[in-house]
GURO-735155 format. One line per field, with one value per residue: residue in one letter; x, y, z of N, C-alpha, C in turn. Coordinates in steps of 0.05 Angstrom, whole numbers, plus 5000, padded with zeros to 4 digits. Layout:
REM GURO-735155
vovo	A / ...
n_X	X / ...
n_Y	Y / ...
n_Z	Z / ...
ca_X	X / ...
ca_Y	Y / ...
ca_Z	Z / ...
c_X	X / ...
c_Y	Y / ...
c_Z	Z / ...
***
This chain:
REM GURO-735155
vovo	M / T / A / S / V / F / I / G / T / S / V / D / G / F / I / A / R / S / N / G / D / L / D / W / L / P / E / G / G / G / E / P / H / G / Y / D / E / F / M / A / S / V / D / T / I / V / I / G / R / K / T / F / E / T / V / L / T / F / E / V / W / P / Y / G / D / K / R / V / V / V / L / S / S / R / P / I / D / V / S / A / T / G / A / G / V / V / E / Q / M / A / G / A / P / A / D / I / A / S / R / L / A / A / S / G / A / R / H / V / Y / V / D / G / G / I / T / I / Q / G / F / L / R / T / G / L / I / Q / R / L / I / I / T / R / V / P / V / L / I / G / E / G / I / P / L / F / G / D / L / P / R / D / V / R / L / R / H / V / A / T / R / H / Y / P / S / G / L / V / Q / S / E / Y / A / I / D / G
n_X	2830 / 2799 / 2744 / 2702 / 2661 / 2627 / 2588 / 2530 / 2496 / 2439 / 2442 / 2418 / 2427 / 2405 / 2402 / 2367 / 2299 / 2241 / 2213 / 2253 / 2268 / 2313 / 2312 / 2330 / 2384 / 2441 / 2434 / 2461 / 2500 / 2526 / 2582 / 2648 / 2672 / 2708 / 2688 / 2696 / 2751 / 2752 / 2720 / 2754 / 2791 / 2766 / 2748 / 2704 / 2635 / 2587 / 2520 / 2454 / 2390 / 2348 / 2377 / 2399 / 2352 / 2338 / 2382 / 2373 / 2334 / 2361 / 2384 / 2431 / 2472 / 2510 / 2559 / 2593 / 2637 / 2650 / 2652 / 2592 / 2560 / 2500 / 2463 / 2416 / 2363 / 2323 / 2307 / 2336 / 2332 / 2382 / 2390 / 2371 / 2410 / 2439 / 2500 / 2525 / 2566 / 2541 / 2525 / 2491 / 2489 / 2477 / 2472 / 2506 / 2541 / 2596 / 2605 / 2596 / 2638 / 2682 / 2675 / 2681 / 2734 / 2761 / 2750 / 2783 / 2773 / 2796 / 2788 / 2730 / 2670 / 2620 / 2552 / 2487 / 2436 / 2419 / 2457 / 2506 / 2500 / 2498 / 2550 / 2582 / 2565 / 2586 / 2639 / 2667 / 2679 / 2729 / 2738 / 2705 / 2673 / 2638 / 2593 / 2563 / 2503 / 2478 / 2422 / 2362 / 2321 / 2285 / 2260 / 2273 / 2313 / 2361 / 2433 / 2463 / 2450 / 2428 / 2481 / 2525 / 2565 / 2608 / 2637 / 2698 / 2726 / 2776 / 2794 / 2809 / 2807 / 2775 / 2737 / 2711 / 2662 / 2645 / 2588 / 2568 / 2572 / 2600 / 2652 / 2673 / 2725 / 2738 / 2777 / 2767 / 2780 / 2804
n_Y	1628 / 1640 / 1617 / 1635 / 1625 / 1664 / 1664 / 1668 / 1624 / 1595 / 1555 / 1508 / 1504 / 1538 / 1592 / 1632 / 1650 / 1613 / 1648 / 1681 / 1719 / 1753 / 1764 / 1740 / 1745 / 1776 / 1845 / 1891 / 1854 / 1836 / 1833 / 1853 / 1804 / 1788 / 1799 / 1848 / 1846 / 1800 / 1818 / 1857 / 1826 / 1808 / 1812 / 1806 / 1794 / 1743 / 1732 / 1704 / 1718 / 1722 / 1733 / 1782 / 1812 / 1813 / 1841 / 1891 / 1912 / 1931 / 1988 / 2012 / 2002 / 1945 / 1930 / 1968 / 1994 / 1946 / 1895 / 1865 / 1807 / 1785 / 1727 / 1707 / 1685 / 1715 / 1783 / 1835 / 1893 / 1934 / 1987 / 2001 / 1997 / 2042 / 2069 / 2022 / 1971 / 1932 / 1873 / 1826 / 1756 / 1692 / 1621 / 1557 / 1540 / 1527 / 1551 / 1604 / 1613 / 1605 / 1649 / 1691 / 1684 / 1691 / 1745 / 1768 / 1763 / 1748 / 1734 / 1709 / 1721 / 1681 / 1681 / 1668 / 1620 / 1581 / 1594 / 1585 / 1530 / 1509 / 1523 / 1496 / 1443 / 1435 / 1435 / 1483 / 1517 / 1537 / 1552 / 1556 / 1597 / 1595 / 1623 / 1609 / 1628 / 1637 / 1611 / 1575 / 1565 / 1530 / 1520 / 1535 / 1565 / 1522 / 1520 / 1481 / 1434 / 1377 / 1335 / 1309 / 1276 / 1262 / 1318 / 1333 / 1366 / 1408 / 1428 / 1494 / 1536 / 1555 / 1603 / 1639 / 1684 / 1738 / 1747 / 1697 / 1679 / 1630 / 1615 / 1578 / 1559 / 1528 / 1492 / 1466 / 1402 / 1368
n_Z	6102 / 6163 / 6202 / 6254 / 6313 / 6360 / 6412 / 6455 / 6498 / 6530 / 6590 / 6578 / 6524 / 6484 / 6436 / 6429 / 6444 / 6421 / 6389 / 6372 / 6410 / 6453 / 6507 / 6554 / 6557 / 6590 / 6605 / 6559 / 6547 / 6591 / 6637 / 6612 / 6569 / 6530 / 6480 / 6452 / 6441 / 6410 / 6366 / 6346 / 6320 / 6275 / 6206 / 6173 / 6178 / 6179 / 6173 / 6180 / 6150 / 6189 / 6236 / 6219 / 6215 / 6269 / 6291 / 6268 / 6301 / 6344 / 6382 / 6365 / 6308 / 6313 / 6289 / 6270 / 6222 / 6198 / 6149 / 6132 / 6115 / 6093 / 6092 / 6048 / 6007 / 5991 / 5974 / 6014 / 6057 / 6058 / 6070 / 6119 / 6157 / 6165 / 6171 / 6161 / 6130 / 6087 / 6052 / 6009 / 6002 / 5972 / 5973 / 5979 / 6040 / 6030 / 5981 / 5994 / 6031 / 5997 / 5962 / 5998 / 6016 / 5967 / 5961 / 5997 / 6051 / 6117 / 6171 / 6192 / 6225 / 6243 / 6252 / 6281 / 6285 / 6243 / 6204 / 6230 / 6240 / 6188 / 6167 / 6204 / 6196 / 6146 / 6154 / 6159 / 6202 / 6247 / 6299 / 6361 / 6407 / 6463 / 6505 / 6564 / 6592 / 6657 / 6659 / 6649 / 6595 / 6574 / 6522 / 6453 / 6402 / 6381 / 6390 / 6364 / 6312 / 6273 / 6254 / 6203 / 6219 / 6275 / 6308 / 6326 / 6381 / 6407 / 6470 / 6487 / 6525 / 6586 / 6617 / 6674 / 6699 / 6745 / 6743 / 6733 / 6682 / 6639 / 6598 / 6544 / 6501 / 6439 / 6392 / 6328 / 6311 / 6255
ca_X	2810 / 2789 / 2716 / 2698 / 2635 / 2627 / 2559 / 2519 / 2474 / 2428 / 2456 / 2405 / 2436 / 2390 / 2413 / 2344 / 2273 / 2230 / 2205 / 2277 / 2273 / 2338 / 2307 / 2343 / 2412 / 2447 / 2432 / 2486 / 2519 / 2539 / 2609 / 2666 / 2681 / 2725 / 2674 / 2709 / 2776 / 2745 / 2711 / 2777 / 2806 / 2748 / 2744 / 2679 / 2614 / 2567 / 2496 / 2431 / 2369 / 2334 / 2395 / 2400 / 2327 / 2339 / 2401 / 2361 / 2318 / 2379 / 2385 / 2455 / 2484 / 2532 / 2582 / 2609 / 2642 / 2659 / 2637 / 2572 / 2548 / 2474 / 2456 / 2387 / 2356 / 2303 / 2318 / 2336 / 2335 / 2407 / 2391 / 2363 / 2433 / 2452 / 2527 / 2536 / 2576 / 2525 / 2519 / 2476 / 2498 / 2461 / 2486 / 2515 / 2563 / 2623 / 2606 / 2599 / 2665 / 2700 / 2672 / 2692 / 2763 / 2770 / 2748 / 2803 / 2766 / 2816 / 2776 / 2701 / 2653 / 2595 / 2532 / 2460 / 2433 / 2420 / 2482 / 2527 / 2496 / 2506 / 2579 / 2593 / 2559 / 2603 / 2667 / 2680 / 2685 / 2754 / 2739 / 2680 / 2674 / 2611 / 2590 / 2538 / 2490 / 2465 / 2393 / 2349 / 2297 / 2267 / 2257 / 2281 / 2329 / 2386 / 2458 / 2472 / 2429 / 2438 / 2507 / 2529 / 2586 / 2618 / 2656 / 2716 / 2734 / 2799 / 2790 / 2830 / 2806 / 2749 / 2738 / 2686 / 2659 / 2630 / 2559 / 2561 / 2578 / 2622 / 2659 / 2692 / 2735 / 2747 / 2787 / 2755 / 2801 / 2795
ca_Y	1643 / 1627 / 1623 / 1631 / 1631 / 1675 / 1664 / 1662 / 1605 / 1588 / 1531 / 1486 / 1503 / 1555 / 1618 / 1651 / 1637 / 1603 / 1671 / 1697 / 1738 / 1750 / 1778 / 1726 / 1752 / 1799 / 1871 / 1901 / 1832 / 1829 / 1845 / 1847 / 1776 / 1783 / 1804 / 1870 / 1836 / 1782 / 1834 / 1871 / 1807 / 1799 / 1832 / 1801 / 1781 / 1729 / 1726 / 1698 / 1738 / 1725 / 1748 / 1809 / 1826 / 1818 / 1862 / 1916 / 1922 / 1943 / 2017 / 2020 / 1981 / 1935 / 1921 / 1991 / 1995 / 1920 / 1883 / 1846 / 1792 / 1773 / 1705 / 1705 / 1682 / 1736 / 1810 / 1848 / 1923 / 1941 / 2015 / 2004 / 1994 / 2068 / 2071 / 1995 / 1961 / 1907 / 1861 / 1801 / 1733 / 1668 / 1597 / 1538 / 1551 / 1524 / 1571 / 1630 / 1614 / 1609 / 1676 / 1708 / 1681 / 1704 / 1774 / 1778 / 1759 / 1733 / 1723 / 1712 / 1716 / 1668 / 1684 / 1661 / 1591 / 1566 / 1599 / 1570 / 1501 / 1503 / 1525 / 1474 / 1418 / 1433 / 1435 / 1509 / 1531 / 1528 / 1560 / 1561 / 1609 / 1593 / 1634 / 1599 / 1646 / 1620 / 1611 / 1554 / 1577 / 1508 / 1515 / 1557 / 1559 / 1509 / 1527 / 1459 / 1417 / 1351 / 1335 / 1284 / 1261 / 1274 / 1340 / 1332 / 1392 / 1409 / 1449 / 1514 / 1551 / 1561 / 1626 / 1644 / 1713 / 1743 / 1745 / 1670 / 1670 / 1611 / 1616 / 1557 / 1562 / 1503 / 1490 / 1443 / 1384 / 1353
ca_Z	6117 / 6188 / 6209 / 6283 / 6325 / 6387 / 6417 / 6481 / 6500 / 6557 / 6599 / 6564 / 6496 / 6465 / 6430 / 6429 / 6448 / 6396 / 6372 / 6367 / 6431 / 6468 / 6532 / 6575 / 6558 / 6608 / 6593 / 6549 / 6543 / 6616 / 6641 / 6590 / 6568 / 6507 / 6454 / 6438 / 6431 / 6388 / 6343 / 6335 / 6303 / 6253 / 6185 / 6160 / 6194 / 6163 / 6189 / 6165 / 6148 / 6214 / 6254 / 6209 / 6223 / 6298 / 6296 / 6260 / 6323 / 6365 / 6381 / 6350 / 6291 / 6330 / 6275 / 6261 / 6193 / 6189 / 6127 / 6141 / 6093 / 6102 / 6075 / 6043 / 5978 / 5986 / 5977 / 6041 / 6056 / 6072 / 6077 / 6147 / 6175 / 6168 / 6160 / 6160 / 6104 / 6086 / 6026 / 6010 / 5986 / 5974 / 5964 / 5999 / 6057 / 6018 / 5960 / 6008 / 6042 / 5975 / 5952 / 6019 / 6015 / 5942 / 5963 / 6016 / 6080 / 6131 / 6196 / 6189 / 6248 / 6234 / 6273 / 6275 / 6288 / 6218 / 6191 / 6245 / 6236 / 6160 / 6165 / 6220 / 6182 / 6122 / 6163 / 6153 / 6226 / 6260 / 6327 / 6375 / 6433 / 6472 / 6532 / 6575 / 6611 / 6678 / 6658 / 6633 / 6583 / 6568 / 6494 / 6437 / 6378 / 6391 / 6377 / 6346 / 6299 / 6264 / 6240 / 6188 / 6232 / 6299 / 6304 / 6349 / 6391 / 6425 / 6489 / 6488 / 6550 / 6599 / 6636 / 6687 / 6706 / 6770 / 6740 / 6729 / 6655 / 6636 / 6570 / 6535 / 6473 / 6427 / 6364 / 6315 / 6300 / 6233
c_X	2801 / 2761 / 2712 / 2669 / 2641 / 2598 / 2552 / 2497 / 2463 / 2443 / 2443 / 2409 / 2422 / 2403 / 2392 / 2319 / 2262 / 2222 / 2229 / 2284 / 2299 / 2336 / 2321 / 2373 / 2417 / 2445 / 2459 / 2508 / 2532 / 2566 / 2626 / 2675 / 2694 / 2713 / 2689 / 2735 / 2772 / 2738 / 2734 / 2793 / 2790 / 2747 / 2718 / 2660 / 2594 / 2544 / 2474 / 2410 / 2355 / 2351 / 2397 / 2375 / 2327 / 2358 / 2390 / 2343 / 2335 / 2380 / 2408 / 2464 / 2509 / 2558 / 2600 / 2613 / 2653 / 2641 / 2618 / 2559 / 2523 / 2467 / 2425 / 2382 / 2334 / 2316 / 2316 / 2340 / 2360 / 2408 / 2384 / 2386 / 2447 / 2479 / 2540 / 2545 / 2563 / 2521 / 2504 / 2489 / 2478 / 2477 / 2493 / 2538 / 2590 / 2626 / 2611 / 2627 / 2685 / 2699 / 2684 / 2723 / 2774 / 2768 / 2766 / 2796 / 2787 / 2804 / 2746 / 2688 / 2626 / 2575 / 2504 / 2457 / 2436 / 2446 / 2505 / 2524 / 2504 / 2536 / 2592 / 2589 / 2577 / 2633 / 2682 / 2686 / 2711 / 2754 / 2711 / 2686 / 2645 / 2610 / 2562 / 2528 / 2475 / 2435 / 2384 / 2324 / 2277 / 2262 / 2266 / 2296 / 2356 / 2410 / 2465 / 2448 / 2441 / 2464 / 2511 / 2549 / 2593 / 2637 / 2673 / 2726 / 2759 / 2795 / 2814 / 2830 / 2778 / 2754 / 2711 / 2686 / 2642 / 2599 / 2550 / 2565 / 2602 / 2627 / 2680 / 2699 / 2745 / 2758 / 2774 / 2778 / 2789 / 2790
c_Y	1626 / 1636 / 1616 / 1637 / 1642 / 1679 / 1658 / 1642 / 1603 / 1562 / 1506 / 1487 / 1519 / 1582 / 1640 / 1635 / 1629 / 1626 / 1690 / 1717 / 1732 / 1762 / 1765 / 1732 / 1774 / 1825 / 1881 / 1879 / 1823 / 1842 / 1838 / 1818 / 1769 / 1790 / 1826 / 1861 / 1817 / 1798 / 1849 / 1852 / 1799 / 1821 / 1829 / 1786 / 1768 / 1722 / 1719 / 1720 / 1743 / 1740 / 1777 / 1825 / 1831 / 1841 / 1890 / 1928 / 1935 / 1973 / 2026 / 1996 / 1971 / 1929 / 1943 / 1991 / 1968 / 1910 / 1862 / 1833 / 1778 / 1751 / 1703 / 1702 / 1702 / 1763 / 1821 / 1878 / 1930 / 1970 / 2020 / 2004 / 2021 / 2067 / 2043 / 1988 / 1933 / 1899 / 1835 / 1780 / 1710 / 1645 / 1579 / 1549 / 1549 / 1545 / 1599 / 1633 / 1618 / 1638 / 1696 / 1708 / 1695 / 1735 / 1786 / 1775 / 1740 / 1720 / 1730 / 1704 / 1706 / 1669 / 1677 / 1631 / 1575 / 1569 / 1584 / 1540 / 1493 / 1503 / 1502 / 1447 / 1413 / 1433 / 1461 / 1526 / 1520 / 1533 / 1566 / 1574 / 1611 / 1603 / 1625 / 1620 / 1630 / 1623 / 1587 / 1567 / 1555 / 1501 / 1539 / 1548 / 1547 / 1520 / 1506 / 1444 / 1390 / 1354 / 1308 / 1265 / 1275 / 1297 / 1340 / 1360 / 1389 / 1433 / 1468 / 1528 / 1552 / 1583 / 1629 / 1673 / 1716 / 1740 / 1716 / 1660 / 1651 / 1609 / 1594 / 1562 / 1535 / 1508 / 1465 / 1427 / 1369 / 1369
c_Z	6141 / 6193 / 6238 / 6291 / 6353 / 6394 / 6446 / 6479 / 6528 / 6565 / 6585 / 6533 / 6476 / 6461 / 6429 / 6436 / 6421 / 6377 / 6366 / 6388 / 6446 / 6496 / 6556 / 6577 / 6578 / 6592 / 6584 / 6546 / 6569 / 6618 / 6617 / 6591 / 6541 / 6480 / 6439 / 6426 / 6407 / 6363 / 6330 / 6316 / 6278 / 6232 / 6170 / 6178 / 6175 / 6180 / 6170 / 6166 / 6174 / 6234 / 6245 / 6218 / 6253 / 6304 / 6288 / 6282 / 6345 / 6361 / 6364 / 6333 / 6305 / 6316 / 6264 / 6231 / 6183 / 6167 / 6139 / 6116 / 6104 / 6081 / 6072 / 6013 / 5971 / 5989 / 6006 / 6037 / 6072 / 6080 / 6106 / 6167 / 6179 / 6154 / 6157 / 6131 / 6101 / 6057 / 6030 / 5992 / 5991 / 5963 / 5986 / 6015 / 6044 / 5996 / 5972 / 6018 / 6020 / 5964 / 5972 / 6018 / 5990 / 5944 / 5984 / 6045 / 6092 / 6156 / 6195 / 6215 / 6237 / 6257 / 6263 / 6273 / 6262 / 6203 / 6204 / 6239 / 6208 / 6156 / 6180 / 6206 / 6158 / 6129 / 6159 / 6178 / 6239 / 6290 / 6338 / 6402 / 6443 / 6501 / 6542 / 6596 / 6631 / 6679 / 6641 / 6621 / 6573 / 6539 / 6478 / 6412 / 6388 / 6376 / 6356 / 6336 / 6292 / 6250 / 6226 / 6200 / 6258 / 6292 / 6329 / 6356 / 6409 / 6444 / 6489 / 6515 / 6560 / 6619 / 6649 / 6697 / 6730 / 6767 / 6736 / 6700 / 6655 / 6606 / 6564 / 6506 / 6464 / 6399 / 6353 / 6303 / 6276 / 6210
***
């Protein structure tokens, strides 16, 4: 099973404001920058409860009929997703990854700050695609947190877009 991250950050490294607001992101995600192609390669999405609650505020459920696993130790209301295929899991990232692999997941999209940090800290992410949005927001929820060791990255590609978005893709070595 492969686990990937596809995420936007401010140039100063934040994925959301401290209150979770995403108002600094380009409307509609900006110009096409590979998200649709990335999503076509994914069969399972793993998000934390806070990310799930944020996604529920969107006008349209963004994941279509893809399997979405929400990580939370507290009960969540999956009925609010409409037609979404949503389930809840709890546990350590290694346990979650093992359960996903055993259930047939092949390419997992890991999203949400705490979730990404936990999977990265445990060595479960193989690919990072980070799109930097040309804005400084000063404070917020950081993409990366404390790590028990250095995580070596191998640069795969960097692309830039007319709006100023700069996207870098890395493979995690090790």
